[in-house]
Each structure stands twice: as C-alpha cells, then as structure tokens.
N, C-alpha and C positions, 0 to 999 in steps of 0.2 A: 383680443384678448387669449391668451391659452386657456382653453378649458382641461380640465381633468380628465382621462378618459372614465369611461362609465367602469369597467374595472375596476380601477382605485378608487371611484369615489364610492362602490359597494363594499371598500374593504372595511370601512368602520362601522357599518351594518354588520357584512359578514361577522366579525368578530363579535360585536354585541351579541348576536345572534347565539355564536360559541358561549360566551357569557354566559347566556341566558340557559343552553342546552348545558353546560356544566354546572349552573348552579340546581337545577333540574335534576341532576345525577347526585348534588350534596343532598339535596332535600328526602329522596330516595333512600340514599345510604343514611338511613336515622341514624345509625349510633356511632357513623364515622363520618369527620370531616376531612375532606381531598383539596389539596394545592399543589399543581405543577409547578415548579421551579424552575429547573432547567426541562427542556425536549429536545435531548442532544446534548453531550459532551462540549462544552463550550459554546454552548447555545450555536452549535451546527448541526444539522440533519442532513442525511443524503437519503434518496430511495435505493432500495436493492442492498443489503446486508444489515447489519448490528445496530441496532439503534439504544441509547440508555435515557431513562427520563428518570429524574430526579422527583421524589413526589413527597410531599409531608401528609402527617396522616395525624389527625387529632380526635381521640374518642371520647364518645361521652358516655362512659360505661362504670359502673361502677366498683368492677375490678380490673384485674390485669385478665387479657382476653388474648390466644392466638388466633391471628387470623393470615388471611392468603387473598394477597392481591395478585389479581390476575389478567393480566394485558394481552386482546384479545387480538388479531392481526390475521388478515388472510392469507393463506400460505399461496404456492405455486399454482396449485389445483382450484384454486377458490376456498377450502376447506377452512374450518376456521383453527388455529393453534392459540393456544390458553398460555402464556408465557409466566410463569407464576411463582411468586416469591413468599415463603411464611416466615412470622417472626411473631414478638408478643408486643401487644400494646397497652401501655398502662395508663389508666384513667386521666383526663385531662393535660395529659402530655403531648405536646408535639414532637413527633418522630419523623425524619428524614429516612427515606431507604429509596436506592437506586432500583428500577423496574428494566429489566431489557426484554427485548424482543428481537424478530428479525422483519425489516419490510418487505415488503415485492418490488419488483423495480418499477415504482412509481415516478412519473416526472414529476419535475418541480413543481410546478401548476397544480398538478392532482394530488400533490404531497401536501401544497400549502392548502388546500381546501378539505383535508380530508378529518374524518370525526371517528374516532375508535374509543374502542368501551373498555372500562377499567373497573373490573367488577370485583366487589369486597366481600370475602366469607367468612364467618367463623369457624374454626376446625377444635375438634378434639380426638382425642387417641387416634391420630392420623390421618382423620379424614376431614369430610366438608360436613357441616353438621347443619349450618344455617346459613342462606343468602341474606346479606346485609344490604345489599342494594348495587346500583351501578351507576360510573360516575362518568362522563362524556368528555373526554380529553383531545385536545387537537395542538398540534405547534403554537398556533397562533394564542391560545389562552392560556400559555406559561406565563408564571410572571417575568421571565426575559424570554419574549418571541423569538426564535431559533431564525437563522439565515439557513435556507432551503440550499443548499448547492445543488448546480446540474450535475448528471453524471460524469460529464468530460471535465469537470475541474477538481485539480487537487486540493486538500487541506493539511496545513500544519496547525500545531496548538500551544500557544505560549503561555506559560504560566508565571502571568505577571501582566501589567495592565497598558504594556507597550508594542507597537509594532516592530521594534528591533531595526530598524530601515530597511523590512522586508516586504513596505507597500509596493514597491516599482514591480515584484511580481505575481500582483494581487488585478482584477479586471479594473478597466478604466472605470469612472464615473456612469459612462452610458450601459457599461457590462460589457463591453466590448475587449476582445486579447489584446495582447501586445504582438507586435508583427513579428518580434525577434522571439518569440518562443512558441512551442508547440500547443502548450498547455498554461491556463492562469492557475494561481493557488491562492485561496481561501484562508486567509488568516485568523485564526479563532484567539480566544485569549478564555482564562480560565485566571481571576485575580485571587483567587486565596485557594490550599491545600484542601479545604472543607467541599470543595467544589469539583473533586477528581473522583473519578470511579470507582467502586471496589471490583470489579470483573474487566479483564481485560478487554472484551468486546466492546466496553466504552471506549476505549483508543482506537480502536478499528476505522473510522473514518480517516485518519492522521496517517501521513506519511511518515511526520516528523512531529516530538515534544521537544520545545525548548524550554526548558527551566532558567529561566534568568532574573524572576522577582527574589530582593534582599527580604523582604518581610513576606516571604513565603518558606518559611522553613522546614527541611524535611524531617526536624524533630516531631512536627505536630503532625506529620504524616501516620496514620492508624496501620495495623498490620495486613487488614484484607485492602484496602487500596495501595498501600505498599507493594502487595503481592500480585496484584491487577498490573500495574506498571511492569514490573519485571519480568511477567510473564509475555506483556505484549511485545516487551523487546526480543524477550529468547523467541517468540513465535516473529520475529524480523523486524521490529520497530526500530526506529531510531531515535535514542533520547540526549539530547546538550542539553550540558550543564553548565552554566555561566558563574564562575564564582564572583561574588562579591566581592566590591574593593574594599568595604566597611564590613566589618565585624568578620564571625569564621562559621558562619550555620551548618556547613558541610562538614566542617572539621577533619577534610582529609588528614589520614594517618592514624586517624584515633579511631579506636574501634569501638563500635557498640555506643556510638553516641546518635544512632538514629538507624532505623530500619534498612537503609539501603549503603551503609556502612561498606559490610563487608564487598561491595562490590569496586569500590573505591581503591586508588592508591593507596599501598601501606605505607609510604614515604609524603611527607608534607611538603608541598610547594615552596620556593622561598617567596613572601613579598617584597617588591620593591619599588620604594616610594619615589614621588615625584619625577617620573617619566615622561618626557615629552611629547605628548600626544604626534606632534610632526614627524617625530623619529618614527611612528608605527603608520602613518599613513599610505609607503606602498603595499601594505599590507590589508588596508582597512577601506581602500578607494583609491578614484581615477586622479583625483581633484588633489595638488599638492597644497591647496591654500585651505586655511583657517579663518573663521570669523576672529578668534582669539589665537592668534600665532603662540601664543605663551601659556595654552593651556597643558595642562599636567595630571595625571592620574598613577592609579597605584595599579600593578602588573602583580600576578603571580606566573611563578616561572619554573620549571622544573627541570630536574636532574635525572638524562636520561641515563646515566650510571646506576640510580639505584629504583629505578623504576619496576616491580616484580611483574612478571609476565602474569596475566596476560595482556597487560597495556603497554603498551608500544608508542614510540615519537611520531607527531602527525603534524604540527605547523608550527615552525622556528620563524620570528624575526629576521627578515632578509638581511644577508651581507653578502659582502663580496667574496670572491672567490681566487684562491691561488690556482698555479699552473695547474698541477695536478685535479682540479676540479673542486677540492673541498672549501669548505667556508672559511673562512678567515675569520676570527674568534678571539677575544683577550677578556681577560676578568674585569676590565674597568666599561666594557659595552654591553648594549644589549642585545647586540647583533649577533644574531645568529642563536639567541636566547630561546628554549623550548618554551612556546605557552599553550599548546595545546596536546594532550594526549589522547588516544580511541585505544577502545579494547572492544571487540567483538566478544558479545554473550551471546551465547544461541546462535541462531539466525540473524539477530539483530547487532547495532554498535552502541556504543557508550562514550559519548567524547566530551569531554573536560577542559573548559576553555579556563586560562586562566586571565582572560579579559574580563571586564563586567560592561558586556555589551546595553545593556539597560543602562547604566549611568551613564556610558558613552553617548547612545543615541539621545539619551535624554536633555544634553546639553546644548543640543542646535546649534553646532560648530561647523556644521554644511548642512545645504540643502541640494537633496533629500539627505535624510539624515546617516549618520555613520552607524554601522559598517555598510559598505555598498553591496549589494546581493553579488555581483558575478567576479567582485574582488575577493571576497573574503567568505561567503556562506557559500556559495558554490562547490569548494569542496567537499564543505562541513555536509552539507543537505546532498551532496551526489547530483549535482546539475551541471551543464554546461552549457548556455544558452547566455546571450549576453542579455543585460536586463538597462539599456538606458531609462533614463527619468523623462516625465513627460515633459519638463523643458529643455532637454536635447532632443528628443521628440520633434517638439514645434521648431528647433532650430533647423534641424534636417529638414522638416517640411518645408520651414521658409527658403531654404536654399535648393529646395527642388532633387536633393538626393534621396527622398523616401523612393522606395520600390512602388509605381504605378498599381493598382489592381490588387484582389487578394488571392490572386493564382488558383491554387488545387488545395483541396480539402478531401482529406481521407481518414475514415474509422476504421482502427483494428478492432473488427466486429468478430472478436472472442467468443462469444456467445453461439452464433449459429454455426461456428465450425464446431465448437463443442458440443452442440444439441447433435451435428452431424456424426460425429465422432463415435460418442455414447449410445445414441440409434435405436436402443430398444424399442421404442414409444411405436415406430413404425413396424417393426417386427411383430410387437404385441398385437396393432391394428390390422397384421394378415389375416390373423384368427378371427378378431371381434368382425372383420369386412366378408371373411367368406363365412363365418355364421350370419351374419345379415343377408348376404347374398340368397345363401340357402331357406332362410323365413321368407325372404320374398317369394322363392320357387314354389315354398309352402303356401303361402297364402292364396297362389295364383290356384296348383294343384287343388287344396281345399276349397277354395272358394268360385269363382267365376268359372275356371276352367274345368273344374271336375264337374259340374252341375251340367255343363254345357257337353262335357263327352255323356254321360248319367240319362240325359234329357235324350240325347242321339239314341242310345240304347234302351229310352224307355223305361228307363231303371229308377226314375226319380226319388223312390219308396226307401231306395238303398242309401239315400245320401247322408244318412248320420251315421249306419257304419263304413262305408266309407271316408267321411270324414275323419272319424275316431282312428280307422287303420293308416291314411294319412299321417295324421297327428304322432301318430308313434313312431313311422318310419323316419320324419323327417328330426325328431325329438332326437331320436340316437343317432340319425347322420347330424345332426347340428352338433349334439355333443363330439362324437368322433372327431370330425372335421375343426371344431374348436382346439380340441386338445392336441390334434394333430399338429395342428399351425401354430399353435399359443407355445404348446407346451405343458407336461404337469409338474414338473419342477423349477423353482425358484432361480434364477439366475441374474447375473449383474454384468453390465458394458460399462467400462469405467475410461477414464482419460484421467492420469494422475501425473503433478509434477513432483519428483520427490527430488529432497533438498541434503547435500552432506556437505558439510564445514569441518575441514579438517583443522584439530588444536594450532595454535602460532607456535612456531620455535621456544624452546625454552621449557624450563619445570611448568609444572602446574601452581596454581594457587588454592588448589580445590573447590573453587567456586564453578568450573565448567563441569558441565554433563556431557557425557555422547549419545546426543538422541540425532533424531532425523527428522526430520520436517516433512508432511505430504499434503499438497495443496491437491482435493480432485473433487472432480466430476462424477458419478456415477448415475446409470440407469436400473432400476431393479425389475423386473418383470415375476410379479406375485400372482401364483393362480389361484389364490384363497381370495373368499369375498369376509370381508369384516375388517379385521382390523392385524398390522404385522408390526413386531419389535425389530428395528432396526438398531442394532448396538457398536457402536464405534471403540474397537481395544478394548472391550469391556474385561480384560483381565490385567491392561494395563498399571501402570504406576499411577496411584492414587494422587489426588492435587491437582493434575493437567487437565487444563478444559478443555478436551477437543471435543469440538462440536460436530454435530451433522444436523443440515437444515433443507428444509424443501427449496428447489430453483427452480428458475427457467430464465432465457436470455433477456437481458436487457430490450428494448422493442418491440417484446412477443407478445401482445395479447392473450389471455389466458383464457381457454374455455372451462368453464365449471361442468363436473357433472351435474345430471337432475337434483341428488340430494347433495347437499351439504353437510359434512360431516365435523364433528369436534373431536379434540385431541390435545391433551395438556402435556406441556412442557416444562417442571420445575427447574427452578434455578439451578438445583445440582445436577442434572440429569441433563444437561447440554448433548452429552454423547449418545445418548438414547433417543431414536425417534421413533413414537408409536402412531404409525400414520395410516389412517383408511385404506383399506385395501380393494380393488374391485375386478380384479382378474385382469390388470393391466401393467403398464410399467408407471413407475413413479421416480422422479428424478431428485436428486438431492444433491447440496457441493457439502465437502466435508473439508475440515482444520485437523491434521494429526500431528504430534509430536508423539515419537516412541522408539521403540529398537525395532529394524528389520529382521526378521525371521530367516538366518542363515541359510534354510533349507526353500527359502525363496530364491536367493543368491547369494555370491559374495561380493559384497559393496566396493569399488573404487581405492586401490593404496599406492604409496610412495614403494616402490621397490628398490629402487637405489634411490639415496638421497640427493635430492636437488639443491644444486648449484649456482648460483647466478654471479658471473666475473664481469667486472668492468675494465676493461684495457685501454686506459689512457693513452699508451704507447704506441699504440698500432697506428696505422695510416690505412683509412683512417680509425680512430678511437671505434672499438665497437663493444656491443653488450653479448654475452653468450650464456646460455643456458644449459645443464646437464642435468641427466637423472631421468629415471624409466617410470611409469606407472603401469598399473594392471587392473584388471576388475574382473572378476567373476559372474556377471550379471544372466539373468537367464538364456540370454541371446547376444549376438553383436549390436553396438550401439551405432545409429546409423545420422547422416545430415549432424557429423561433430566440426563443433566448432571449440577451438583450443585459441582462449585469451591469455596472451603472458603481460602483466601489466608490468612497467618496470618501476625499478627505486630511481624514478628520475621524475621529478616535476615540471611540466610544462612552465614557462613562463608566467607572471603575475601581468595581467592583461594594465598594459599601457596608451596611452594615447599619441597619435602620428597625427601631423598637418594634412587634411586632405580637402586642398581647395580652402575655401573661407570657412571650414568647420574641423573639427577635431573629432578623429573617431578610433574606434580598437584598432592599434597597430595588429595584433592576431584575433581573429573572430571564432567564438563558440570554441575556443581548446577544452579538450578533455582534462580532466584535472591532470592524470598523469601518462608519460608517455608508453608506449606499448606496441604490440602486434597480434596480429589475429591468423590463423592457420585453420581451412578446410579440411576436412576429412570426410571421404565418404562414407567409410566403415571403421569402426574399431571392434574386433573381435573378441570374447570372450576369452582369456588367458594369454592374448597377445601384447608382449610388451610396448609399451609406448616410448620411444628414444627421444625423449625432447629433443635433445645435440640434433639428433637428424630430423626432427618434424619440425621443429624452429631452426635451429641452426641461427650462426651469429650475424648481426644486424648492424649497423651503422648508427651510432649515437648521434650524429646528427642529423638525422630523420627523424622529427619531430612529429611530424603530420601523418604518418603512415598507418597508424591506427584510423585516425580519423579520415583517411582515405578509403580505407577497405570498410567501412563502416557506411561512409557516403556511398559506396559503390554497390554495396550489396543488400540495404535497405532503404535507401534514398534513391538513388539516379534512377535505377529501373522504375521504380513504381511512380517518379514523376513522368517519366517518358510513357508508362502507360496510362495515367490519370490524362495526358493529353488528348487521347482518346476517347474521353470521357466527359459528360456534364459535371460539371461541381456540385458535390453534394452527393454523389455515389460513394456508397460503404466500400471497404477491400472485399469483394467478393474472392469465392475459388480461383477464377479466374485471372486475381492477377495475384495472389498472395496462397501460398501454400500453408499449410497446417503447421509445417516447421518453420518456417519464416517467422509467420506472425507469433508463432512463441518465443522464436528467438526476439525477434523485436520488443515483446513484455518483458524481456528479461534483461533488454538494455535499455528501456524508454528513454530514461534519464539521459543516456547518453547518444542519442540517435541524432543525427545531423541538423541544428538548428534550421529555421526557413530562412533566408538571407533578407535583410530588411532596408540595404542600402544597393542603388541602381550600381553597377556593373559593367559600366559600356567597355567596350563595343558589342560585350553580349549580355543579353537578357538574362536575369537570376531565374533560378530554376524554384518557383515561390511552391512550395508543398507542406503541409501544414498537416500534420498527424494526429489524430486525435485518439485517445485511449479513454473508454467508458467504464473499465471495469480491471478485473485483475493486479491493482496496482500491487499487491503485496507481493507479486513475482518478480518485482524490479530489483536487479543487482548492479545497480547505479552506482552506490556507493565506494562497494569494492574497487571502482576505477582511480579511486585518491589514494589507494595505498598498494605494495607490491603484491601478488599474488597471482596461482592462475586460475581461471575458470573456464572450466570443460562441458559443455552442452551438447548434450545427442539426445538420441530417442530409441526406447526399444518397441518392436511391433507386438502382436501378441501376445501379452503375458498376464499371469494371475496378478489380483491386487497386493501390492507389496507391504501393505499392514492390515492388522487384524479387523477383521468384520464379519457380524454374526447377523443372521434374519431369523427371528423366532429362536435363536439361543444358538444355531446349526451355521454351520460355515457350508456359502453354497458355491457352485461354479461360478466364475469370474473371468473376464480376459478383456483386454485394452490397453492402450497406448501408456506407454512410461515416459515421461518425458525426466532424463535423469540430469543434475545440476552437481558440478561438485566444485569447491573453493578451496582453494590451498594456501593459506597466508605465508608470504616468503618473508624473509628475513628484511627490518627497516633500521638504519642507522640516522642519528639527527644531520648527517649531511644531505641524506635523500628526501628530507622536508624542510628544507631552509631553501627559500627562494633565494636569487641572486638580485642584489640590489641593482639598480641601473638607474640611471639618469628618467627621471620624468618631468615633462613638462605641465605648467599649471594651466586649468581647462580654463575656457572661457566663459563658462558658468555665471553670468552678469547676477543671479540669484546667491550667491557669496560674498556676503559682507561688502567690504568696499576695495579688493582687491589686495588686502595689502600683504597677502603674501608672497615672497618672492619664489622664483623658480630655483629648482634644487639641482645641483651638478653632486651628488653622493661621490666623495672621492678617498674617503678614510672614515674608519669606523666610527660611529657615534658614540660620545663618552657616556657611561651609565648614568643618567639623571644629570647629565652636565647642565649647565645655563648655554642659553642661545651666545654666540658668539665666540 
C-alpha cells in the first residue's frame, strides 16, 4: 500500500503550527486583527523578486488611527528590510491593503516553510509612536494558500476562472516538463477585479496578464490598481484583453468609461453574429472536428482603415491569397477579417482580441480546450514551441516516436555572469584581506614573536612599551593599506541593459511617452561605516515607481555580517535604499524608467527613412530593406546583432501523416519570417546602411531566421554539452557574457528541443533553462515587423541618474543597448493563408462527425452549413 512521505504527512502539522504562530501574533497585536488573504498575486509566489501580499486589518480601537504595517524580509546580506505601508484604520471596520516586499532568492522548499514577521505600529506626526504587536505570516497560512513556483518556471495571470486552453504549457501532474519546451508555465487565476494589486510590483512574477472574464468589468477597477496595471505594461508587461461575446464592458471607442479607456482604440469594433466556430478553426486548433459541428459564436472585428496609431493590425481570419500574395477578401465573408489588434505601450504590449476565449474554452467543443496554444496563443504570448496535448504525447509514446532519453540541460546562469561583471565585492575584499594580513602580522609581532625577541635580549620589562609602539605602528599601517587598496571614495561598478523603443509609424494619439528603460545591477563600494542612502533618479518624473533593491545571484548562499542591521523601505520610496554600510561593497538591482541625459551619449536614431519593399515580380520574389541608422553613444557598440522581422507570417501549424500518427508539418516555427545579421562593431557616428548590411533576401526562405538562431544559440551549445555531464550550468567556458544576454533577449524564440525521433540521425536534445531576468525577453516583437538591434558598450558610466548620500559618484561598467524600431504593418501581412487541413485522429473528440475540410472558396459571413 502506498504510504505518504514523511514530508507530506508533516504538512498538516506544519500548517497547524503556522496557524498557531499567526494566532499568537494576533494575540500580541492586541488592538489590530490581521488575516492574510493572498500571499502573491493570483496565489502564485516565487523566490527572488517582488512579492505582493493582500492583508485584511480590523482595529479594536475607539477612534480612527494611522497605522504602519511593516513586512520584515531578509535582504541579500541577511540584514532586515522593513517594507512598510501606512494608512488609517477605522474602528471595527475590516480594511484590505496590499503589502509589498522583495524576497531573497529562496528555493521553493525553503520559501514554502518560511515564516516572516509583520509588525504593526501606531503613527503620529510622521513617526512611529507605539508598537501594536507582531503577526507571523507565511505562504501556507494565507486564506488562499499559494503555489510556490520554481525559479525556472514561467507564470501567466488569467483574470477569470478558466485556463483558456493554456493547460498544455503547464507542468504535468507529476511536475515534469513537456519534452517539446524549454520551460513550463504556471497558470494563475484572479477571479475578481478586487484581487488585483495596486502597485506594478504585484505583477512582476508574470510574463503576461490575460483579461478574459466577462464578469470582471474594468469599470470596477479603482485608480491605483489601474495605474499599477498600466505601469507594469509600460515597463515591459504583456496585457491581453479578450472582448466578451455578450455585453460591452470594455466600451471600445467610448471615452472615459473606465480607467483604461484612453489606452483602447478610438473606433468601435463591429460585432458579427452567428459565426460558425468551424470557420475559425484553422487559427484556433490543429483539429478540424468539433463535438458540435454547427456551433456558433459572436465575433468582434476591427476595421484597419480606422485604427488610430499606435494600434496596428495583428491577427486576421485565414484567407486564400491571389497571385500577388494579397488575401482575397469579400464583404460577405469572414475570411481576412481583422480579429485582433495590438499596440506597444512603453516597453510592453496591449493586445485586443475580438474572440471571447473564455466563452469559447468553456463550451468543451474539443479536448483539449479551444484555443490551442501553438496555433493561437504562441503569436500573442511571444512563444514558438509546439504544445502537443497529453493524449498526443501518449499516442506518440505508443507508436515509439518520442525521443528516448532526456538529452542535456543547461542553465543560463545570469547571476554569476552579472556578479563577475560588477565585481566590486572582490576589489573591496582586497583591502579587507590586506588589513587582515597586517593584523595577523601585528598579533605575531606584538605577541609571541615580540616577547621572544625581548626575552632573547633580556628586556622583558619593556614588553608593555614595545606592545604600545607596535600597536601604534600597525594601526597606522592598517589604516594606510586599507585606504590604499579599498579607496577613500565611493564608486560603482555596474551592468545595465538599456532599452529604446521607437514610436510606430504615423501620428501619435498622445498616450505615448518618450521614456527609456534600464534594468541594472550594480556594486557600490562605500568607505563609510553606518548607513548609506542610494537614490535612483531622485529628480525624475514623479509617479514613476523606479525601484532599487538588494541583490544576490540565485543559488548563491549569502554570508551575513556579525551584526544584522535593520532599515526601512516605505511603499512610496522604492527608488531610495538606505542600507547598512560597512566599508565594503553592497550589491543592488535597479528598475528604471526615465530620460537619458544627452551628456552621457546620443541614443540611436533613424537618419534615412526605413523602407521595406516586397517584390513578387522578381525571380525569385524577394524582400528588400533600405534606410540608415546612427548612434552617438559613448563608444562603439560591439557584438552587434541586427534582427529584421519581416511583414510576412509563417504559416499556421497543420498536421501531416507521419506513419501511424499525425504530427505538425513544420515544427517550432517563429511567428514571422526574418533574418539576423551579426556585426563585430558599429562605431559611434558611423551610418549603418540597412540595404548594404542586410541586403535583398528571397521570400521563399521562410526558415532562415530559425536556422540562424539555432546555429548561434543552440547547435554550438549542444556540441559543448556532449562533453559535460547532464545538469551542469552554462559557465564562462561555454557561454560568453554577450551570448548569454542575447539568449535572454530572445529566450522565447530559441530553438525548441526536438521531441520526435528523427531517423537516421539522432535528435539534438538540449533544454535551455532560464531562472531569472525574464523581463529582458523581446520575443513578442518577433510577431510583428520591426528591427531589433542588440549591442554592448564597454566601460561607460551609468546611463541613468543615481546618487549616493546626495552625490553623484564615479561609475563604470558594461551597457547592453537594445533598440526596437517598429515597421509598417498592413492587413495582408497578418492574414494567414487558408490551406487544407486534415482531421486529427484524436479519439478524445466526440464521435468524429466533423468531416475533413478542403477550403477552396471564401466562407460566407455567418452562412449555414452546406
């Protein structure tokens, strides 16, 4: 009989123990009762990074009182950071507030069992006047216990109660990963608007947020949660909005209906009734059969002629193409109708879907649910891996087609690479080591060695005089050596990723801001003892919640100092760190939006207009880009990669007979076709001629971008991995700094691991794991026409303002510059070609009453079958 493990058996006891600890905390907080509702947005939490905790407070007081709730978390040096929020509590009323903090890089097991202190203070005249007690909080005592996500797993937040067909990218029941993907995804759900955070840090664990609930009206979104969602998108988040089939909660085209109205298109989409789901299946599923072949749905379609910039066409219903490659459209057909539009907002994206994916997935028309990830969601979420269902994998296994063995796994160890680049900890340690060495020599001379010499000279009575003289000499020596090695002035060594996104073509609608984004890591040497105040862009735009936090790499154990200091981090001062200083280095990570001072350098610009020409009359048909770029950065860019993403979509996945099973005809396609060119250097002031650099390319070569990505980031690494034991991380001998950050920049577009046998050759099975720096992924830009330029600057000062105790200090380090230039897009470039598809042999789908489809003519708009 199966016996539960001791660890699992202990969980109820541990939960009870935590509950008692919390109860004890409530008893000690005599005037305030506390209940943790959510430990993590969507009840998902991950070590290393921001955490949001929704807490309910109830005061047993006679009058309103201002309180401060302070969540105490250990930082990278194991000092205690007090993340606090102040508010007014009214007697007897339950009030909910989000409390934010930054978790150290704890493993999932450690985080699962961790207990933290939440202290409650009474405040008056801007200061703490009374300690109201301490409450013990932990993930497992929340009203909704969270899922603790491993560092290597991604996460998506769905506003609504369904998975929307995304379950195939999640972990298997046993926690294992899909053999077709580098990483799995945790799907979290927020079932109401009231459970959304009011600061952008609450969304930090998520790659995308999908708002798909008809019951979660944006009109119920308060100002602070709306501002938080906007800023998260502006900092690089991906917001997907699915318009409901019933009702008009988003009121697209109507101004001032809810806090997000100004972000939406100014034109209202047209609602089309009675659309056959079967007519949309090529863009929703690999399978052409439905449990109900006559199923209908409502659809919202957009008019690309009335779209206001920065909204752009993104996804249209498949249509046949004419000899010129343009889709064949007609007024009485849904073929080629625009059902999704997208805009860039800051460094993130907002995608508006005219398909009600929640309603569609709830109807059980196929198993797994519609829509399927690799057919529909990959383009929207910026992914490229195939996502077969469990039934498909079982069939492949029975037919002995799945690859044997797990191959190799490599982790992009960004943390150690960053630590080596910023490296002031080692430099500061030199002074400490030198001082320690001199102290050891002093102990010998002043102690046994000195006494032995005096004894030899028979001058033992002079020992105290000699001791004082040696102490004075060595104290002076330690001071001089320590200062000479470590230095007397504060200085910074940094690594910064600086992002620039150019405005899309066309007139602005006034919602865009010319901001730059920097994600950085820095090591500050502070020669003082006591505390040091580090302020990130103190004179920058008010309202931008730039953050600076203590940092250490994932997987590296921190060594604490003999004294553990405490310091406060108020909610509204996240851009200021007042940290303990011990005449050594302190490591931070920064998240910044703002304007780069021209004194630092002139950012890249387009000097000659960029034009993209598709010539189908040429033999063979080709695509040509022209124009020129220039930069005035402090020095030459090196290790430059120029990606040109074409206005040509790769075909939607289809099935092909493969022995006794059907498999995907083209596996792991990137969303759009394109090309990448490598340049060793790009000098400041030197024009980059795109026609000469990239040249004309044949349209027929739809996989050249994939081949280039595989050759640069997959094949060489696989070859190196064969010489190592499985499980090794990517070290400096396998991956350079530049290559690692390129891979982080396009991680979701990396070559997926093969999952089907490929006789007569063995497949190259390599799983590339990412544990951190997810915000650097530019994969979503591979689904629309654009230029992406990535290059590195050598030793340069910080590109953003930062002060130490109010002063600007010397700084140097590497800057990875990434520049995205959106290019024109039209309806034809987002319309997939309607091609014949065969029915899947998935026995889990109904009775197989759906017939095979050979589409030879446009499908009438809302027409009946037959």
